[in-house]
N, C-alpha and C positions, 0 to 999 in steps of 0.2 A: 711758366708753370701751367697756364691754361692750355698750352699746345701739347704738353705731355699728357695732360688729362684727357684731351680730345682724342689723341692717338690711342690710349688705353681704352677709352669708352667705345671707340669705333671697333676696336678689336673684340671687345666683349659683346658688343651689339651684333657684329658679323658672325661671331661664334654662336650666339643664341639663335640667330636666324638660320644658320647652317644646321644646328641641332633640331630646331623646329621643322625644318624642311625634311630632314632625314626621318624624323618621327612620322610626319604626314605621309612620306613614301612608303614607310614600313606598314603603316595603318592601311593605306590604300592597297598594297600588295597582299596583306593578310585578309582583307576583305574581299579582294578579287578571288583569292584561293577558295574561301568558304562559299562564295556564291558562283562558283564554276559550274558550268552546265552539267558535268557528271557528278557533282556533289548531291548527296540525298537531300530531299526537301523536307522530310519529316522522319519521326521515329520508325514508323512502318517501313518506309523505303530503306532506311538505314539497317533495320533488323533483317530485312529480306536479303540485303547484300552480305550482311554478317553470316547468314545461313549458308551462303555459297562458299565462304572461307573455310579453311581446314583447321582442325585441332585447337591448339592454344590461341591461334589468331582469331578464330571465331568468337571465343569468350572475350578476348580483349576488345573486339569490334563491337560485340553486343553491349559490353559495359560502357564503351565510349558512346553508343547510341543513347543509353539511358542518361548519361550525364549531359549530352549535348541537346537532347530534346525532351522537355518536361511534359508537353501535351501528347495526347493520343488521338488519333483520328476517329471521328464518329462516323457511324454508318450513313447517316443522312447528309453529311458534309459538315465542315467545321471541325473543331478540336475541343478536347475536354481535358481539364487538368485535375488530378486527384491529389488532394492534400491529406496526407495520412495523419496529420496532427488533428485534424477536425473530422476524419473519417467521412470526407464529403468530396463531391466533385463540383467543378466550375467550368462553365463554357467559356472558351477563350477563342480569340480570332485566328491565331496561327499556331504553329507547332510549339511555341514558347510564349508565356504570358508577357503582354507589354508592360510597361511601367505602370500605367493606370490600372491594368487588371491585377498586377501584383499588389498594388496599394489597396484595392478592393478586397483581395483575398486576405491581406494582412488585417484589414479593419474587421473583417468577418471573423478572423481568428481571435482578435481581441475581444469581440462580442462574445465569441464561444467560451473564452476563458473566464470572463465576467459571469456568464451564465453557470459555468461549472462551479465557480467559486460560491455564487449565490446558492446553488443546489446543495453544496457541501455544508455551508453554513446552516442552511434550513434543516438539513438532516441532523447536524450536530445539535442544534437547538431542540429539535423534536425529541432527540434521544435524551438529552438532559431533562426535559420536562417529564418524559415517561419515567426516568429514574427517580425524579423527586416524587411523582405520584405514587410509585410503588414503595418508595421509602416511607412516605407519609402514611400510606395505608398499612404497612407492616408495623409502624410505630404505634398505631391506634389499636392494633389488635393485642390483647393480653391473653395468653394462654393459661388457663387455670382449670380447676376441677369443674366438670360439667354441672350446670344448674338444673335441678329437678324441680319442675313447677307442679305444685299440688294445689287443687282447688281448696279455698277456705271452708266451704260448706260442702262436703261430699253429698252427692245425690243419694237419696234413699232408695234402697233396692225395692223393686216391686215384689209382692209376695209370690212365691212359687206355687202355682196352682198344680196340684196333682191330679191327673185325670183318672188315677186308678180308683178313686172314690166312685166315679160314675160308671164303672164297669158292672154291668148287670150279669154278664155271663163270664165267670172266672175262666181263664184259659183260653179265651177267644183271641184271634189274631190282633184285633184292635186293642184289647187290653194288654196283651204282651208288648205291642209296639209302643204304647203310651208309657209303659213301665220302663222299657229300655231307654226311651228318649228322656225321661225324668232322671234316671240314673246317670246317663252321660252328661246332662246339664248340671247336675249336682257336683259330679266329679270335676268338671272344668271350673265351675264357680269356686270350689274349695281350693283348687290348685292356684288360682289368680289372687287369692286373698293375701294382703301383706302379712308376713310373719308366719305363713304356713310352710316355710322351707323345711 
């Protein structure tokens, strides 16, 4: 019985080795295809080649360039990656972010989300407090008839001095002016008295 098992185990082991070998060969072949000397090194090179293509092939190649390379070449050298979720760019070493760069970008995104959440909560809390203040202010206001405040002891009116008594020359300009002034003052005084409607 142990002989049968060894024979079946060896077959399984040799099949696994053969499968892993084939996988390794396929991986090496695919890697050598993408790193061939005529393959584009970054998005800009790929996009330049796509511009030389014609019609629908140009659009397909440009779309492939965008999917293949996440980073964009910087003028001074190096690459930059734009994360549209944060509306922010990150400097990266190559045309695509490394695993470590991807972790950093993701951690910055988590920090960004925490900040956004905190800002939203603060704005909501401020809105609630403002609504409470307005509601409290409106509830304390009572609308009713206007209150007229009158003094308890009205001031006594000074006596009206008529300057016409001192006119020595009737009909002169100074006497006429004094009479006119006195008449206007009396008219306004009688119009403002309560109950003179």
